[in-house]
N, C-alpha and C positions, 0 to 999 in steps of 0.2 A: 320785385321778385320775378325771375324767369323760371318756368317750369318746363322740363324736358322729359318726355315719357318714351321709353324704349323697352326692349325685352332682353333677358338673359338667354344664354345658349340653350337652356332646357325649357324656355317659354315663359318663365316667371317675369312679372312686371318689375321694372326699375324706373325710378322717378327721381330726377335731379331737381333740387331747389336751389337756385343760385341768385346772387346779387346780379343786377342787370349788367354790370361792367364785365362779367366773366365771358370768356369766349364760348361759342356754341359747343354742345356736347355731341361728339360725332364718333367716339370710339365704340368698337363692337366687342362682345364677349366672344373670344376665340377658343374657349375651353370646349372639350368634348365631354358634354355632360349627358347622362341618361335623362329621358323624360321623367318628370315627377308624377307618381301615381300613388300617393298616400291616401288612405282612407281611415281615419280614426273612427272610434265608436262612442256613442253615448249610452251610459247605462244609468238607470234610475235607482237610487237607494230609497226604498219605501219607508224605512224607519226614520230617516232624517229628512226625507222629502227633498233631496238634492241630487243633481246630476254629477256624474263622475265621467271624465273623459279617458278613454283608453287609447293611447297613441304609442304603441310599442316601437314604431320606427324611430321615435326620438332617442332611443338608446344608441343610435348610430351617429348622433349629432357631434359636431366638433367640440372637443373638450380641452380647454386650456392649451391652445396652440402657442408655439413660440412667437415672439414679436415679428420674426422674419417671415412667418407663415400666416400672419393674421389675415383672415378672410374679409375684414372690414376695411383694411387700408387700401389706398389706391393701388391699382395693378402696376407691376413693374416686370421687367424681363425675368426676374427671379421669383416672382410671386404673382400669379394670375388669380386675382381675388374675385369677390362678388361685385366689385366696382371696376369696370373696364377702364375708366379714365385715369390719368396720372395725377389728378387732383380733384377735389371737390369741396363744396360748401356744406350742404346738407343733402342727404340721399336717403330714399325709402325704397325697399324692395321686399318682395314676398319672401317669407321665411323658407329656407330650403328644407327645414324639418319642422313643419307646422303642427300645432295642436289641433287646429280646425282648418279645413280646406274645402274648396268647391262651393257650389250653390245648390239649393234645394228648397222646395216649398213645405216640407214636412216639419212643422214646428214641434219641439219637445213639449210634452204635456205630463201633468201629474196623474197618478193612478193607473199607469200601464202595468202590464204583468211583470213579475219579478225577473223573468228571463228574457224579456224583449230588449233588443237593442236598436238604435237608430244611427244613421250616418252622422258624424260630427261635422257638419257643414259649417262654413264660417270663413274667417280670414285672419291670417297672422302675418304681420309685416314687421320688418326691422327698420328703425330710423337711426342713422349714424349722424351724430351732432357735428363732427369735424373730421378732417382727414388726418389730423394730428393724433397719432396713437397714444402719445404720453400726456394728452391733456385731459381735462375733465369738464363737466358741465359748469361748475362753479368758476372756472377759469376763463370762460367765454366772455365775449363782449356783449353789451346790450343789443347791438345791431344783429349779432349771431343768434341770440336768443329770440329776437323778434322773427328771424327767418325760420327758426325751429317752430315757434308758435304758429306761424303762417302755414307751415307744413302740416302741423297737428289739425289746424282748422280745415285745410284742404282735405286731408284724409277722412276727417269726421264727416264732412260734407259728402265725400265720395262713397262712403260706407253706409251712410244713413239711408235707410230704405232698401239696401242691398238684400237681394233674396236670401233668406236664411239667417240674417243677422238681427239680433235683438237688442244688443248693447255694445257700445264702443268704449274701450279703455286704453288710453295712452299712458305708458308707465316706463319708469327706469328703475333698474336695480344696479347698485354700485358696491363693489367690494367683495373679496373672496369669502368674507364672513357671512354674507348674505347667500352665497352659493353661485355667484357669477362665474361663468365658464369662459367668458371671452372679455378681456380687459379693455379693448378699444372703447371709447366713449360712445355709447349707443343706448337706445331704448327700444321698446316694442309697442305695437298697436294691435290690440286683440279686437276682433269682431266676433263676440260670443253668439252662439245659436240659441241661447237662453238668457233670462235675467239671472245674474249671479246671486248666490245666497245672501251675501252681504246686502246687496241692493233690495232684494226681496223683503228682508227684515226692516230695512229703513223705510220703504214704501209703505209697509204695513203700519208702522208707527206714524208716519206722516198722514195717512188716511184716517186712522183712529183719531189723531189730534184735530184733523179738519172737521170731522163729524161732531167732536165734542165742543170745539171752540169757534169754528168757522175760520180759523187762521192757518197760515202755513207754518209748520214746525221749523223748517230751515230759517225762515225769517226770524222767528222768535229765539232760536239758538244764537244766531249772529247778534241780534239786538241785546240779548242777555250778556254775552261776552263783551260787547262794546260798552254797555252800562257798568258792568262790574270792573272791568279793566285789569284785574289782577293777573289774568292769563294772557292778555294781549301782548304780543311780541313786537309787531310792526302794524302801525295804522296809517294807511295812505288815504288819498281821496277816493280812490275806486276799489281798494282791497283792504282786507283786515286779516292779519295772520295771528292765530291764537292757539294755545295748548288747550285741548278740550278738557272740560270739567272732569270727565272719567277716562283720562288717557290710558290706553292699554300698554303703550310702549314707553321706555325710559324717557326718550325725547321725541315727542310727536307734535306736529303743527298742522293745523287745518287752515287753508287759505281760501277765503270767501270773497267774491265780488260784492261790492256794496249794493248794487242793483241785481236782484235775482234774475238769472237767465238759465235756460235749460242745458245748454251746451256751449262748446267753444265757438261755434259759428255765429252765436248771437252776441258775443262780446262787442262792445263799442271800441272804436279805434283808440280813444283816450284810455280805456281800461287795458288794452293790449300794450300800449306804450308804457304805462306805469308798471304793469306786471313785470316787464323785462328787468328793470333795475331792482324791484322789490324781491323778486325771486332769487336773483344773484345775492342780495343782501342775506337772505335766509341761508343759502348755501354756505356763505362765508361765516355766518354765526355758528352753524353746525360744525364746521371744521375748526373753528376757534375754541370750542368747548374744551378739548383736550389737547389741542395743538397738533392733531393728527387727522388725516382724512377719515370722516366717519362713514361706516357702511350705512347705506340707507335704501329705502324704497320710496319712490314718489310717483304718484299717479293721479290722473284726472278722472273724477267720478261725474259721468254725464248721464242725462235723462234717457232711460231706455225708450224704445219706440212706444208712443201712445201715452207717456207720462210727462210730457213737456210742460203742462200747466202746474204740476205739483212738485216735480223734482228740481233741485237747485244744483247747478254746476259748482263744484268745488274741488280743490286739490288737497290731498293728504300726503304728507311726508314724514317719515319716521325712521329712527335708527334703533338698532338692537344693542348698541353700545350703552352701558349704563355707568361705567367708570372708564378711566384711561386704560385699565387692564382686565375689564370684565365685560362679558357679553350677557344679554338677556336671552336665554335659550327657552324655546317652547318645550317645556318638560311635561311632567305627568298631568298636572291640572289643565294646562293650556292645550296640549296636543291630545290628551285623552278625553277631556270633558269640555273643551272649549270655554274654559272658565279662567279668565286672565287674573293674574296677581301681579301688580306693578310694584317696582322697588323705588320708584321716584315720585315724590309728591308733585302733581301737576303745577301748582303755584310756584314751587321751587325751580322746576324745569323752565317755566316762563321767565322767571327772574334771571336765571343763568343765561338764557338765550338773549335777553334784552341787554345783559351786561357783557356778553361775549364780544 
């Protein structure tokens, strides 16, 4: 892999990740862009003990551009995009409309006053998986997936310990049903200034279990799924993909490395190699369920700073499609009370994915 770091016209970072055979990256961003001066706010909800980010500038972000005006395609004489080069393999750049930005030493804390706000420091990056606008992650080659994985590892290492960042989340949304506003194959990398609500709850459960049993809860969840087998979709030497016992989404798969590691930087080379083909297998099973591309969210859950000994790296992938012509909407119970009601039995979902 060859890594080339440069900047865009407004000073944002741009990083190319290329196969070694590619020519050097020398193109410059010639657009006349204003300097970026966004500052989001963090506000604390005392009743739910969660942080809410107020990022009003994101109202102006690009929304469903035409293919000819895609900001993630390579630049051409008719379209000066976010990527100055005429072609690329994988590229990462700072989001022009970030939820979090800048650096700072002020860590969010619980128990602050109801009207107090903090700057939403952190980092938001976009990662484009291919220069082919009409492709998708599941259509990529194992070699390209490995390059993407190497980029995720690189960015995780770079953002770990970054001032103001508590947790790193690499994720992808696909499909207009999910709410994607840019169709070019891409994902995002968030450096949160706080530990997210989902991870906070998981860590609390892991710590209670460790106090009660002396064992790691992630290890026991994986072992239980491997022993039971009814919800396992794919089992490799280094990874196990399974539908969780209490899946919230119609089709939901969790992917765990066999050997527990805290984050992407700790994966072995053998685990990285097997991941590439196994992950593509999952994508193709998802799309084979109904014979159409499934909308999905897929993301890496990594150890927040200071929890490396207890948290386990894993990937969670799920779709909101429950039948060929029906979606799972977050309606009254889910949106209003955060109480999920699933329409698909997890064991049935696993069997369908195994047979897809």
